[in-house]
N, C-alpha and C positions, 0 to 999 in steps of 0.2 A: 396518591400522587405526590411526588416530592415536588417541595417549593425549589423554585430555581432562585439561586442567589448570583447575581451577575459581578462580574469582576473587571476591574479596571487595570489595564497593564502600566507598569512603571519603566519598562526597560529601556525605553528610548530617552527619558530624563532623568528621573530623580533616583532609579536605582544606580545609574552612573555618577551622578552628584554625591551619594551618600557614600559609595565605596571607592570611587576612583578619583574624587575630587575635581572631576572635569568631566566635559563631553566626549565621548568617543568619536573617532573619525568616522565620517559619513560613510566611507568605504567599508568599514566594520560591521555596519548594521544593515546597508542596504540588502544584503543576502537573507536576511529574516523576515524582511517586510512582507512578503507574500504570504508565509504562515502566519505572521501577526495579523494580517488583514483577515483571513480566513479560519483563525482559531476559534472565533466566537466570543471574544472580548466584547464588553458592554462599550468602553472606550479604550483609546491609546493615548496616554499622556506621553507628549513628546517635545513641548516647548514651554519658555517661560522661566521663571525663576533664574537661577545661574546660568542655565544653559544659554541664554541670550549674550551675556556677559564672554561667556568660554569661547563662543564662536570668534567673536572680533578680537579677544585677547590673546586666545591660544591658537585657535586652528586658522586664522585669516580667512575667515569664511562668513559670509553674509549670512545671518540667523535668518533673514526672511527667505532668503533662497533655500536654506535647509528646510523652512517650513513648507514652501511650495513642492519641494523634493518630497517630501513626506507625504503631502495630499495627493500626488501622483502615483506615489508607490503603494498607498492605502486608502483607494478609492471606496471602498465599502465600510470603511472604520469612522466611527466617531472621533475626531482628534481633539486632544483635550490639552489645556495649557493651564500653569499656575499663575495667578495675577495678583499681586500683592496690594489689592485695593488702590488707594490714592498713589502709591509708591510704584504702581506697575510693575517693572522688573529690577526696580532700583531700590534704595533705602531712604528716600527722601520723598516728601509729598510733590505732586505735580499738580499745576493747575487744571480745571476740568476742560479746557481746551486740548490739552494734550491728551488726558485719559480718553475723551471721545473719540480723537483721532487714532489713538493707539488700537482701541478696542475694534473700531471701524475697519482698520487694515488689517488687524489679525484675523477678524472674520473672513475678511474677501480673500486673503491668503491660504485659508484653510481650516481655521480652527472653529470647531463645533461648540464645544464645552468649556465654558470659563470658571475655573474653581478660584473664588475670590475669597481673600481673608484679609485680616488687619491684625498686626502684631498685637495690640491692646485690645482686640475684640470691641472696639468702638465702630458699631455698625454704621455710624455717620460716614466713616471712611468708606464703605462699600457702595454709597449712593450713587455716585457718577458712574462707577463701572458697571453696577447691576442696570441702569438706565441706559447706558450705551449698549450694552449685550442684548438687552431686550429689544431696542430699537433696531439692532442687527439682525433681529430674528432668530437668535441663537440660545444656547441652554446655559442660563446662569445659576451657577451651584455656589451658594454661600456658605463660608467654611468657619467653625469656631476653633478657636486655637486652644486645645486642651491643655491645661496644666493645673492640678490642685492647689488651692491656698485656703487660708482661713475664709476668703470671700469668694473664692471659686468653687461654689457647691454644685451637686447636680441641680436642684432648682435654679441657681444663678444661670447655669449653662442652658438649661431649658427655655429660661427668660429669654436669652441671646438667641436661641433658635426660633422663638417665637417672632422675635423683631425681624430676624432675616427673612422669614418666611413671608411676614407682612410687607416686606419691601418688593415682593413679586419674584424672588427666587424660585427656581423650578425643582430644585432639590438642596438638601443640607448634608454638608460634611461635617463629621467629628475629625478633626486633623490633630494627630497626635505625633509630634516631630522627635520625641525622646524616648519613645516605649514607655510612657508613664501610665498609659489606660490600664489599670488592673481589670481583670474580668468581671468582678461583680459590678465596678463602676462603668464599665461598658454596657452590661445589661441595663443597669437602673438609667443611664443617660440615654440610650436609645429607645427603651421603653418609654421614658419621660417625654422625649420629643414625640413620640408617636402619639402619645395620649393627648398633649396639649396642642399639637401643630395638626393633628388629624391622622388617622391610620393611612391614608392614601398619599401622605408626604413621603417623597423618596427620600431615604437617609443612606448615606455612604460613610465608611469608616476607614480612615488612613492611619496606619500607626507604623513603627519600628520595630525590629526584632532585639533592639539594644539590651533590653532587661531580661530576655528570655521568658517573658511570661504572655506575650501578646497573641500567640497563635490561640491560647484560651480566650483570649479577650474576643477575639474576631468570633469565635463559636459562641461566644455567650451574647455578643452583640447580634449574632444573626439568630439566637433562639428568642431574643427580645424583638424581633421584626426587621432588623437591617437589611436593605435592599442590594447594597453593593458594597465589596470591600475593594482594597488596593493591594496587589501583589506585585511580585517580581520573580521572572523567571529564576531556578535556582542556582544557576552557574553565576548571578550576579544579584545573589540574596544573603540574608543572614547577617551576622555582625552588627554593624551600626546601619544597615539598610534595612530590607524588608522581608517579610515572611513569604516562602517560595511558593508559586502558583501551584506547582505539581502537589507539595503537600498540603495546600489548602483544598484542592479537588479531592485527594484522598481522604482527607479529614471528613468531610461531607457524606462520604459513602455510608448508606446503612442508617443514616440520622434522620431522614425524613426531608433532607435538602440536597440540593445537588446543582451542578453547574453545568454550562451549555459548551464546555470548552473541549476541544479535539486534542487527546492526550498525545496522539502520534505528532501532530505538529509542535505542540509543546517540547516532546523531546528533541525534535530537530532543531528548535530555536536554542533549547540548552545546550545542545553540542556545537553549534555555531558560536555561540557566546564562550563557551569554555575553550574553544580553540584560539581565540582573539584576546582572550582576557589577559594572557601571559605579557602581551605587548604594553600593558600598562601596568607592569609590577612596580615601577617607580613611583607610583602614585599610591599604592595600597600601603596604609597605616592603620592596620586595624588591630584591636587587642585580641587575645586569646581568651574565648570563654565569653560570659555575659556581665554585665555592669549594674547590678543592682543596687550600687551605692547611689546611683541617680535616683532612686526612690527618695533619699535622705535630702541630697543637696538641689537636685533638678537642674543641676547645671549641664548643658550641652557638652559632650566630650571632646569636641572639636574645641570649643572655648577654653575648656580645662587645658588642654595641650597648648595651647596659645599663651595661656597666662604662666605655665609652667616656663616657656621660653622667656617671657619677660621678666619674670622673678631671676631666673638664672643670669640675665642680663645685667642685672642690678646686683648679683651677689648674695640674693637671699631667697633661694629656692625653698627654704625651711619656712616660709611665710605661706605657702600655699593653703594648708588647712585654714589658717586664719582669713584669707581671702575668699575662701568657699563659705567660711561662716558669716563672713561679712556681707555677701552677696544678698543672703537672707535679710539682713539688716537693712540694707540699702533698698530691696524689693519692697518691703514693708513700709519704708519712708516714701517709696514713689507711689504707693497705693495698690500693691501687688499686682503690676502688668504682667501679662502673660509671658513666659520666657521664649518667646520666639523671635526671630530676625526681625528688626535690628535692636529690640529691646534688651535680649540677653546679652548683647555684645555692650551695649550702652551701661547696663548695671554692673557687668563683670568688670569692666574698666574703670568704673567709679569705685568699686569696692577695693579694688587694687590700690588705687591711689589715696583711698581712706586708710589702708594699712601702712602705706609706704610713708605717706605725709602727713597724717592726723585726720580726724573725722571732719570731712567736707572742707579742709583747709585749701584743697584744690578741686575745683569742679570743672568737668568738661562742658563744653557748649552744649553738646549732644543732651548730657544728663540734665543742664538747666531747661533745655527746650522740652524735655520729657516732663519735668516737674511743674513748668509753666502751662504744659497743655498743648504746645506745638506739634505733638505726635497725635494728640486725640485725649480724651479721658480715660481713666483707669475705673476698674470696679470698685477699687478701695479708697478711702479717704487719703490724701497726702499729708506728711508732716508738715504743718504750717510754719516751723521755723527753717525748715530746710527749702520750703518753697520761697521763703523770704531771702534766704541766702542764695538761691539760684537767681532771684529777680535782680540782687545787687550784682552778681558776678556779670549776668548777661546783660544787665542795663535796660531792660524791657520788662513790659508787665506779664502776669499770668493771663491767659485767655479761656473763655468757656465756649467760644464759639466753635464750629467746624474748622479745622485748621485751612483747608482750601479755601475758605471764603476770604482769606486774607491775601490770596495769590492773585496777581494779574494775569489776564491771557498772555501767553509768551509764545504761540505759535508762529505768528510773524516774524518776530525777532529770533527764533531758533532756527527758522528757514534762512533768514539772511546770513546768519552766523555759519550754518551749515555748508550753504553755497560756497562762501568764501573759502571753505576749507577743504573743497573737493569733492562734495556729495554729488551724486548723479543727479539730482533735481528731483527725484521721486519722494513722495511723503514718507516712504519706509525709510529712505536714507536720512531724512531730517529727523524721524523719530529716534532711530539709532543714536544721532549724534545728541539728541536731546536727553536720553538715557544716560549715555557715557562720553561726554564731551572730549576728554582727552584721548580716549583710548580710541574713539570712532574716527578722529582727525588723523591718527597714526593709520587706521585700517582703511581709511580712503585713499591714502597714498600707496599702499601695499596691496591692494585688492587685486590688482590684475596679475600679481604673481601666482594667484590660485592658492588653494589650500597648502598648509605646509606639511612636509612627510613626519607622519604621526610618530614614528619611530625614532626619528632624529631631534625634532624640534620639541615636542612636548617636554621631555625631560629637561631641557635647557630652560622652559619658562614655567615650569611646574608651579612654583609659587610666587615668582615674579620677586620684587625685592624683599629682602630680608625685613621682619617687622622691627620698627625703631623702638629700641628701650626707651621707658618710660624714666626720663631724667629727674632729678631733684629739682623741684621748683624754687626750693630755699636757696640753693647755690648757683643754679644755672638761668632762672628767669626773674625778670625785675617783677616787683608787684603791678599787677594789672596786664602784664604781657602774656600774650597767647603762644602757644607751640603747636603744632600739628604732629600726630603720629599716625602710624599705621597698623592696624590689627589685622591680621590674615586670619580668616575662619572658613574652612572648607572651601579653600581656593578664591576666596573672595575678599577683597581688600576694603576695610571700613576705615575711613579717615576720622580721627579723633582728637578734637582741638581741645587743648588744655589752658585754661587760664587761671594764673596763681591770684591767690586773695590780695585784694587791695590794702 
């Protein structure tokens, strides 16, 4: 009898983020919800990550209301979200009072499975979220950010998995956001997790199709005992997205493994999404073919595009290869953090400044915080000289404690601020404000107008403001002066503060 491989569907969130840089209008996905709900998926990912910000920034739509709508339309399904550990749905740490309230409200509004990760694989940054999920009686899935390095070996990843299991997580996810998980590594890692954490430990594998090898990686992971894999319907798959659901189902035939998915329902979902995808043509910026060069530099493709733009704005596009090479040096100096958001953007920006301005002549506040432990610990040791430079630039010491332990409870303050800006008084609105204060304040004022017309409005707001060029600190910034720039990756803006050397 064939062993069943469970499948998590990504259509309602990450498939859209990866290929369209934003969230589709609710009107375009509502018609497929009945088939999604009855197709036989283990879970349906529909919330978290960039999707939260996209609702209020692009669509003039309450993200909590979208979640409640999915809960009504998918009554049989486990609804899943991506939670960035102590960062929740942003790229900065929140205090535990905000984390607990966010998880509580997400659970009450419909989330059943919380996939929780930390960009540095610092499991301390998962603690508050996991505890809150368990308190809510929901499924906590701890995720490992996969990315090979001299210190990120298979045994090291297995050790992280053991720590995650020890925190009380119900399952473990191997999360590969750039398609770097090669077939043999997938087999060895899943096999190692099963051996060390117990054969009954549920293991999920999430990967992207960017490099063209990961369909094989999924098969090898399944052969090693993987219980669940992530896929996207074929009309919103491949490229920098994910492997197609229908292809995975077909791949399993005759192998001793199988899925429980209803192929007729999959075909209807495919056709519906294929019919509406052209509406998002202006958002599609995908290369032709595969990007195996990522195996060498491990830099997310969207970040490379943004650096190309910034270098062109400086009149130095020819320096791109130097910047890509410098990222590896900066990553080594920083202790080899995993190249997940926000670490990848922090390292990329610092590498570009090193090439343009000289080695660590200018240090961003974010990179200083990374070096000093304010994002958490890294698996490798940091260069002590660079740590000293970061401490001088930031004028604060390095820390070894859990970063959130330094944060004061802020719930009451956030609530007072949100009420003054027009929130409706519900905890969900206060949390929206806490995540994205400026964008939420604007949304509170325009919410009554309802969702924007997707065809007309999204093309106007696709990427927001153009990313600001990195100016020469020597000619435009006084010693010790700070400037803030905006880096736009995958439709999300990341503020970068640059302080020139004293």
